[in-house]
Structures are given as structure tokens and as C-alpha cells.
ROZA-953065 format. One line per 10 residues: their letters; for each residue x, y, z of N, C-alpha, C. Coordinates in pm, whole numbers, plus 50000, padded with zeros to 5 digits. Atoms other than C-alpha are relative to their C-alpha. Layout:
N
a	X:Y:Z:X:Y:Z:X:Y:Z | ... $
END
This chain:
218
xxxxxxxxxx	49880:50073:50045:48623:49838:50528:50121:50046:50081 | 49876:49967:49933:48950:49822:50718:50110:50026:49896 | 49887:49970:50088:49274:49949:50570:50130:49962:50069 | 49865:50025:49950:49638:49850:50608:50096:50089:49925 | 49894:49919:50059:49923:50093:50548:50132:49928:50021 | 49873:50072:49994:50252:49922:50466:50112:50098:50033 | 49905:49901:49951:50516:50106:50668:50124:49938:50062 | 49892:50070:49931:50775:49847:50768:50132:50001:49924 | 49879:50009:50081:51030:49889:50489:50115:50084:50054 | 49879:49930:49954:51387:50001:50557:50021:50130:49925 $
xxxxxxxxxx	49982:49878:50077:51382:50262:50281:50144:50023:49958 | 49858:49990:50037:51732:50189:50151:50025:50109:49896 | 49980:49900:50107:51687:50411:49844:49983:50142:50051 | 50022:49867:49943:51589:50701:50071:50113:50042:50094 | 49890:49961:49912:51911:50697:50269:50073:50120:49940 | 49987:50010:49854:52052:50899:50439:49878:50048:50077 | 50117:49947:49929:51706:51044:50517:49940:49897:50095 | 50064:50104:49919:51585:50710:50652:50093:49935:50101 | 49910:50054:49898:51890:50642:50869:49947:50028:50140 | 50049:49960:49868:51717:50821:51154:49850:50026:50004 $
xxxxxxxxxx	50145:49975:50007:51357:50865:51035:49936:49894:49912 | 50068:50096:50089:51120:50595:50905:49937:50071:49881 | 50044:49936:50123:51017:50666:50548:49860:50061:50009 | 50135:49942:49995:50644:50717:50624:49990:50129:50081 | 50002:49876:49923:50734:51001:50862:50072:50115:49930 | 49937:49891:50075:50926:51200:50600:49892:50100:49957 | 50105:49899:50020:50742:51530:50542:49971:50030:49853 | 50050:49947:50126:50535:51628:50240:49921:50126:50035 | 50066:49872:49968:50434:51995:50258:49986:50019:50151 | 49998:49976:49857:50528:52001:50625:49924:49900:50084 $
xxxxxxxxxx	50079:50100:49928:50324:51693:50720:50050:49861:49964 | 49952:50135:50032:50438:51329:50750:49915:49934:49892 | 50069:50066:50110:50351:51126:50442:49886:49911:50050 | 50102:50093:49952:50160:50869:50646:49879:50073:50057 | 50113:49922:49950:49945:51142:50803:49910:50042:49885 | 50083:49972:50117:49831:51243:50455:49910:49880:49968 | 50081:50121:50024:49715:50880:50410:49887:49989:50102 | 50103:50012:49895:49532:50877:50743:49888:50101:49978 | 50102:49897:50021:49354:51203:50667:49913:49968:49878 | 50076:50037:50119:49253:51082:50321:49903:49886:50030 $
xxxxxxxxxx	50087:50112:49963:49116:50757:50462:49884:50048:50087 | 50104:49949:49910:48928:50938:50737:49895:50080:49924 | 50093:49919:50079:48775:51178:50486:49905:49914:49918 | 50084:50091:50078:48639:50878:50294:49925:49901:50089 | 50078:50082:49907:48490:50719:50606:50066:49872:50045 | 49927:50119:49956:48758:50454:50665:50074:50036:50129 | 49947:49957:49870:48847:50470:51034:50077:49890:50074 | 49925:50109:49937:48997:50128:51121:50121:49968:49914 | 49876:50012:50076:49361:50104:51014:50100:49913:50075 | 49888:50079:49949:49640:49852:51065:50128:50052:49935 $
xxxxxxxxxx	49871:49955:50052:50000:49969:51027:50107:49902:50045 | 49889:50087:49960:50297:49733:51016:50126:50086:50016 | 49879:49924:49971:50631:49853:51149:50121:49909:50001 | 49873:50071:49996:50991:49749:51118:50109:50096:50043 | 49892:49905:49974:51283:49992:51091:49949:50124:50071 | 50037:49881:49923:51249:50264:51358:49850:50007:50027 | 50144:50004:49980:50894:50151:51420:49951:50072:50124 | 50041:49932:49877:50889:50299:51767:49970:50148:49975 | 50029:49860:50033:50895:50645:51607:49860:50015:49942 | 50135:49996:50056:50579:50569:51411:49896:49988:50110 $
xxxxxxxxxx	50094:50019:49890:50403:50446:51722:49990:50126:50085 | 50000:49878:49920:50508:50756:51915:49930:50115:49929 | 50058:49890:50076:50395:50987:51636:49850:49987:49979 | 50139:50021:50039:50057:50829:51560:49913:49946:50112 | 50076:50055:49889:49953:50647:51877:49888:49909:49956 | 50114:50088:50031:49611:50484:51866:49906:50060:49896 | 50078:49939:50107:49477:50723:51601:49885:50088:50046 | 50116:49926:49951:49227:50902:51826:49998:50145:49952 | 50000:49859:50041:49342:51248:51718:49938:50020:49863 | 50066:49993:50130:49208:51168:51370:49862:49935:50001 $
xxxxxxxxxx	50128:50070:49992:48897:50995:51497:50007:49861:49942 | 49978:50131:50058:49044:50662:51393:50048:49902:50106 | 49942:50104:49916:49151:50332:51547:50117:49938:49925 | 49881:50058:50060:49508:50227:51467:50043:49878:50081 | 49940:50119:49941:49625:49873:51539:50137:49981:49936 | 49861:50011:50044:49995:49794:51511:50041:49855:49982 | 49950:50134:50029:50164:49490:51358:50152:50007:49988 | 49854:49988:50004:50534:49499:51455:50066:49880:49935 | 49927:50104:50071:50780:49301:51244:50146:50000:50044 | 49857:50002:49969:51145:49194:51285:50071:50116:49931 $
xxxxxxxxxx	49927:49887:50059:51411:49456:51201:50015:49992:49848 | 49984:50011:50146:51454:49315:50846:49865:49990:49929 | 50136:50000:50053:51072:49319:50797:49966:49867:49931 | 50052:50126:50054:50860:49048:50631:49964:50010:49853 | 50043:49971:50135:50820:49193:50281:49848:50021:49998 | 50141:49963:50008:50476:49289:50157:49907:49884:50033 | 50087:50114:49977:50319:48944:50149:50004:49952:50143 | 49987:50048:49863:50457:48829:50481:49944:50097:50102 | 50052:49900:49908:50364:49155:50648:49849:50001:50005 | 50146:50005:50003:50004:49141:50532:49950:49871:50064 $
xxxxxxxxxx	50042:50128:49944:49978:48771:50622:50004:50004:50153 | 49990:49991:49853:50097:48842:50977:49887:50085:50059 | 50102:49908:49950:49838:49120:51011:49857:49950:49978 | 50135:50047:50031:49541:48911:50891:49909:49989:50122 | 50090:50005:49883:49408:48850:51246:49946:50137:50039 | 50046:49864:49970:49383:49229:51286:49906:50053:49894 | 50077:49949:50113:49222:49279:50945:49863:49934:49987 | 50130:50065:50002:48939:49030:50986:49976:49915:49877 | 50035:50097:50104:48755:48803:50744:49949:50065:49872 | 50054:49933:50118:48630:49066:50497:50113:50059:49915 $
xxxxxxxxxx	49899:49932:50082:48814:49230:50205:50050:50127:50067 | 49940:49884:49935:49050:49507:50315:50084:50077:49899 | 49922:49911:50084:49227:49802:50156:50146:49997:50044 | 49856:49994:49971:49608:49803:50133:50060:50119:49925 | 49934:49884:50060:49817:50116:50068:50149:49994:50032 | 49856:49985:49975:50193:50138:50024:50024:50132:50073 | 49975:49881:49920:50327:50384:50278:50089:50102:49933 | 49906:49908:50065:50567:50545:50029:49947:50055:49868 | 50057:49937:50118:50324:50675:49768:49926:50127:50042 | 50078:49877:49982:50153:51012:49731:49891:50000:49894 $
xxxxxxxxxx	50110:50009:50095:49810:51025:49571:49879:50078:50050 | 50130:49943:49963:49472:51197:49566:49888:49904:49960 | 50099:50100:50037:49294:50874:49478:49883:50001:50100 | 50117:50001:49910:48936:50875:49620:49968:49859:50049 | 50013:50136:49950:48938:50564:49836:49855:49954:50011 | 50140:50039:49986:48560:50571:49871:49947:49930:49876 | 50052:50063:50122:48522:50453:49509:50040:49853:49988 | 49961:50141:50004:48689:50119:49582:49887:49910:50048 | 50103:50096:49960:48454:49824:49602:50040:49929:50128 | 49975:50076:49879:48426:49664:49944:49978:49851:49979 $
xxxxxxxxxx	50027:50140:50030:48332:49337:49773:50046:49969:49857 | 49949:50024:50135:48561:49278:49472:49959:49862:49949 | 50050:50126:50055:48460:48998:49234:50094:49882:50018 | 49903:50108:49987:48781:48798:49281:50076:50009:50131 | 49917:50000:49880:49066:48763:49529:50070:50134:50023 | 49930:49873:49988:49217:49105:49458:49949:50098:49896 | 50032:49892:50093:49141:49439:49296:50113:50101:50009 | 49883:49914:50003:49434:49658:49188:49968:50133:49931 | 50006:49870:50065:49454:50027:49106:50129:50018:49920 | 49886:49981:50089:49683:50085:48807:50009:50146:49958 $
xxxxxxxxxx	49977:49859:50034:49837:50419:48707:50097:50010:49883 | 49903:49976:50106:50046:50575:48432:50141:49963:50045 | 49864:50041:49967:50403:50449:48417:50088:50121:50028 | 49909:49889:49970:50646:50686:48591:50129:49986:49921 | 49876:50006:50078:50977:50774:48424:50096:49891:50043 | 49905:50101:49951:51169:50532:48646:49947:49858:49983 | 50058:50133:50019:50936:50241:48557:49919:49999:49870 | 50073:49976:50126:50847:50288:48188:49928:49879:49944 | 50061:50120:50057:50754:49926:48111:49875:49954:50075 | 50121:50035:49926:50481:49903:48375:50007:49862:50064 $
xxxxxxxxxx	50007:50128:49930:50366:49593:48563:49898:49904:49937 | 50109:50086:50042:50033:49462:48433:49917:50068:49892 | 50096:49950:50098:49776:49497:48158:49860:49991:50059 | 50139:49999:49956:49407:49568:48205:49911:49965:49881 | 50084:50047:50110:49170:49370:47983:49866:50074:49999 | 50129:49932:50013:48836:49502:47855:49898:49950:50100 | 50094:50054:49902:48655:49274:48099:50034:50038:50143 | 49964:49955:49867:48825:49446:48391:50096:49911:50075 | 49904:50090:49937:49067:49163:48462:50142:50052:49981 | 49859:49963:50008:49433:49234:48536:50079:49876:49959 $
xxxxxxxxxx	49921:50112:50051:49681:49017:48346:50146:50040:49990 | 49857:49973:50020:50056:48982:48315:50031:50031:49855 | 49977:49978:50144:50042:48968:47936:49901:50101:49947 | 50089:49906:50064:49889:49225:47707:50059:50140:49996 | 49956:49861:50014:49922:49592:47622:49876:50089:49989 | 49883:49942:49934:49927:49864:47720:50017:49947:50141 | 49970:50042:49864:50095:49787:48047:50006:50123:50090 | 50004:49891:49903:50038:50006:48351:50075:49961:50127 | 49928:50022:49875:50209:50042:48687:49902:49976:50115 | 50081:50024:49880:50059:49894:49003:50028:50113:50099 $
xxxxxxxxxx	49987:49879:49918:49995:50194:49227:50039:49973:50144 | 49983:50026:49858:50038:50016:49559:49870:50017:50078 | 50134:49993:49939:49663:50056:49624:49922:49880:49952 | 50074:50121:50038:49454:49740:49631:49897:49967:50106 | 50092:50064:49906:49164:49561:49790:50025:49850:49989 | 49966:50142:49999:49251:49206:49893:49903:49923:50088 | 50075:50092:49914:49055:48914:50028:50099:49915:50080 | 49911:50087:49922:49211:48711:50310:50028:49867:49930 | 49984:50128:50068:49159:48403:50091:50117:49999:49902 | 49882:49994:50089:49442:48526:49865:50120:49933:50065 $
xxxxxxxxxx	49883:50049:49926:49680:48405:50137:49985:49855:50048 | 50018:50141:49963:49543:48051:50174:50123:49920:49959 | 49882:50082:50027:49835:47808:50197:50131:50066:50036 | 49876:49931:49963:50088:48072:50305:50043:49963:50140 | 49942:50027:49869:50317:48019:50601:50062:50128:50054 | 49938:49881:49942:50444:48281:50846:50145:50015:49955 | 49863:49974:50041:50768:48445:50741:50007:50107:49893 | 49972:49893:50095:50917:48671:50479:49969:49953:49857 | 50027:50032:50140:50765:48659:50128:49930:50118:49933 | 50059:49888:50073:50653:48903:49855:49853:49975:49966 $
xxxxxxxxxx	50140:50010:50040:50297:48976:49747:49985:49965:49852 | 50012:50016:50145:50365:48969:49371:49966:49859:49953 | 50033:50135:50046:50370:48590:49323:49857:49957:50033 | 50139:50035:49967:50033:48557:49500:49905:50065:49902 | 50086:49931:50097:49878:48817:49272:50009:49935:49863 | 49983:50061:50133:50026:48656:48960:49933:49863:49994 | 50068:50129:49997:49897:48315:49065:49850:50019:49987 | 50144:49973:50008:49549:48460:49112:49960:50049:49862 | 50029:49951:50135:49569:48629:48771:49980:49885:49902 | 50009:50112:50094:49611:48293:48600:49861:49936:49999 $
xxxxxxxxxx	50136:50053:49994:49259:48198:48712:49895:50111:49994 | 50094:49890:50017:49102:48537:48644:49945:50057:50128 | 50049:49959:49869:49076:48625:49012:50048:50139:50043 | 49953:49865:49968:49230:48975:48993:49934:50100:49906 | 50060:49892:50077:49026:49274:48876:50081:50127:50020 | 49923:49878:49987:49151:49625:48830:49931:50120:49939 | 50049:49874:50058:49094:49985:48733:50120:50088:49971 | 49894:49905:50033:49302:50261:48578:49966:50134:50059 | 50019:49868:49939:49345:50587:48768:50098:50098:49937 | 49917:49904:50070:49474:50890:48581:50033:50124:50083 $
xxxxxxxxxx	49977:49884:49916:49488:51131:48874:50140:50004:50060 | 49870:49977:49937:49772:51237:49100:50051:49874:50070 | 49936:50115:49935:50008:50958:49202:50151:50011:49983 | 49854:49997:50005:50377:50953:49289:50056:49888:50087 | 49923:50095:49921:50618:50687:49409:50114:50078:50064 | 49899:49920:49930:50825:50865:49674:50111:49905:50044 | 49902:50103:49971:51117:50625:49651:50143:50047:50016 | 49863:49949:49989:51424:50850:49645:49995:50142:50057 | 49998:49862:49950:51531:51177:49811:49968:50101:49891 | 50028:49907:50109:51513:51344:49469:49850:50012:49974 $
xxxxxxxx	50145:49995:50022:51148:51247:49417:49927:50070:50114 | 50058:49932:49885:51065:51363:49768:50019:50151:49987 | 49971:49857:50015:51234:51699:49703:49917:50061:49888 | 50078:49949:50113:51058:51738:49367:49854:50022:50039 | 50140:49986:49959:50715:51678:49520:49984:50116:50097 | 50008:49890:49904:50783:51918:49807:50016:50135:49930 | 49981:49873:50071:50899:52185:49563:49875:50040:49924 | 50123:49970:50070:50568:52157:49381:49890:50046:50095 $
END
């Protein structure tokens, strides 16, 4: 299975740290956040990765290159300076990701999730990993039904971790340009095409300098 790491965001909430450094290159325990992702993927046998870039993308390319130092193959999907949002960025990268389901990881999360347990052939158009609601997002995003389907309605509600397996068919009818992923997932939920799982392990949204400092202090 191929993976895509979403790394094109401007990181406005991380300013001033991201004025001169792209968010995925900010250090966690002395190592860029995105390198932690690459090492975790490699450890689970995932070696083909696509990374989209926007703000200061040339720094990411210079830091990671073609991925050979990790025994991986990195393909790059450059975007305009204002980026394409999650949906538009993935849609643009589809030719690099191929016709099979692929793993997507937000570049600004920290987790010890075992990527090898994700199904390479999800039953619907998408499979989402849900986690406990962090203090800054107490109401969560979605519910998880007993049949394993993810829904907008229901309780309890959990937070979407930014880890998913998507089928290219989720993007049928989309046009090139800037658009979010959320509406596509919600549309698929209405027809029962989104499955999910709950993960109770380590997961953090590294969205502000304070959260970054807290994780590094731990």
C-alpha cells in the first residue's frame, strides 16, 4: 500500500515557528516530525510515499530527497503557495498514488499507531481512525456504529485522527482546484461507505507552539 503525508499547509497557528520552517520539519525529540512518520511507515513495510508541498516546500524536498536514506521512495506533489486544502491536494496526487486504496496521514500529528493493522482493502470508499477527543476539540467529529460504520450522528463522538485509508473512487466527480476532504467523507457516510476504528493509543494534534513544546517536554 502507498501512503500520502499531507505537508502542504501554511501552519498559521504555529507561527512564528512556521514563518521560516515548514510545520512537518519542526522537531520532536530532536527529529523532524515528518521523519518520525517516515520511520514508522518504513517499520511497518510501507515504502512508497507521496508528499504534497506548499509553504516552504523546497525545504522539505532538500531535507528528505527521494527517500533512499530510509529505504523508501518519495514522490513529490507540489502545490501553489496557498495550497489546495486536503481534498484538492489528494486529488492532485492521485496519479502518483495509483488505482488501489492508499493510506493518508496528516503531517501535523504525532502517534504510535501501528500502520500495519490498517486494511489494504477497506469495505467502502474510506476507512477512518478515530481517537479520544483532545481538550481543544471536546465535541469530536464522528460517531462509530456497532457495525463499524462511521456516521455524523450518534454518540459517543470521537475525533478523526488524520489517519485514513481512501479509495480513489471517493474523488469521482471532483475537479482540480482547492477543496476540503470533509464534504466527500460526509457524502460517503450517507450511503454507508465509510468504515472506522477507535484507537486508544498515543495521538497528538501538534497544532500550536504550546502543544509542540508540551510534547517535547515529555
